[in-house]
N, C-alpha and C positions, 0 to 999 in steps of 0.2 A: 412386209406380214408374212406372219409364221404360220402354222396350224399342226397341231400335233392330235392325235390320237390318244383318247382315254377309256381301257374298260372300265366299267362300276363292279366294284367286287362285293360282296358281302360284307366284309371290312370296314368299305366306306358306307354305308346304310345304317340306318336307325331301326326299331323292331320293324317299323312296317314296309320293309323294303324301298326307303325314301335317301336320298345323296342325303347325310348329316350335314347343314348347310355350311359349316366350315372348311367342308372338305372339297369345297367349290373355288374357295380360295388356294387350297393348293395344284388343283389342276393348274390353276390362272397362273400360279408361280411357275411352274413346268413352261409353260407356255413360253413366260419374258425370258424363262434361260436359253429357251430351244430360239428365241430370235437370236438373244445375244450368239449363239453359236453359229446360227447360220451364217450371221454376221462374221463372224471371225473371229470371237473374242469367248474363251472361257474364262470364267468367273473366279477360279481358284489361281488362274496366273495374274487376272488383273489384281486381286489382293496380293499379289507378291510384289508387284509393281506399286502397291500403297494406294489401291481404291477399291471400295465396293459400294453394292448397293442397297439400300434401306428404302421399303416404302416409308412413303409420309404423310399421304392420303390417300382415302379409297373411299368410293362410292358404290354401292353393288344391288342392282336391281334381282331378285328372283323372278322368274317369271313363268317358268312351271316346272313339275319338278323333274329331276333325274331317277330312275329306278334301278335297282338291282339287273347288272346284266346289258345296259344297253351300251354301247360305243356312240360317247360324245366327239365332237370336234371342238378344240379349243383354237380359237382366232385370236392371234396380237396384231395391231396395229398402233405404227409409234403417233402420236397424236401431236405431241410439241416437244420442245427442246426450249429448255432453260440453261444457263450459266452450268449451276450447279445440280439439274435434275431434268427430267424429260418425265413424259405423260405417256400413258399407253391407254385404249379400248381396245378391250377385251369383251369379247364374248362364247359363250357355249351353246351350242345344237346338239340335240340326240341326233342317230341316224336317220330319223325322218324330216330332221331340217327347222324343228320347232324346237325355238329360243329357249333356251333354258335359264339364262342368267347370263348378265353384260353387266360391266364394271367400268370406271374409270379409275386408273391407278396411277398417285404421282410418286416417281420414285426420286430419292437423291442420291448423289455420290457423295461418300464421304471416305474420309480418311480412317483405314482398319485399327489403328493404334490410338489414334487420338480420339475417335469419332467424333471428330466436328465435320462439316460439310467444306466439301473439294470441290474444284471446279473440275468436269466432268475431262478427261483427257481429249485434248484433238483429234487422235488417229480416232475416237468412237462417235465426237460429233460431226464430225464430216462425213461420215457413212450414215447416219443414222439421218444429217441434211438431206441427203442425196433420197431417202426413203420418203419422205414427208412429200 
C-alpha cells in the first residue's frame, strides 16, 4: 500500500472552489506511480525495458466534494494480478478523514513500441504477488 499527500490548489478547482472531477484521476495516477516507485520500479526505466502501463478500465465514485486548500491523502492498494495487468483499489480522504472518492482501476501492460498487450515482467509480478 502507498499513501501520498496532495494539497488542493486554486487551479484544481472550479468557480465554486470544488475540485474539478477529472483532477481526482490525476491524484490517483500519482498514487499509482508512487506505489511503483515504493516497490523499486521507475516507469521511465520500465519503458526503456519495453514495458509501459495504461489504464484499461476505471470505475470511480465521488462521495464528498474536495475543496480549495484541503490536504488529501491518496491511498493505493494492489487488488489483483493477472498475466498482462493488475488492478488497484484507490481512495482519497481529506484531512478530516472524510472519504472524497474511491476507485477501482485496471492497468494493462503494453509494449510501448507496438502498443500491444504484453505480459507483466516477472520482477514486478513477484513483488506485487507478495503485496497481495
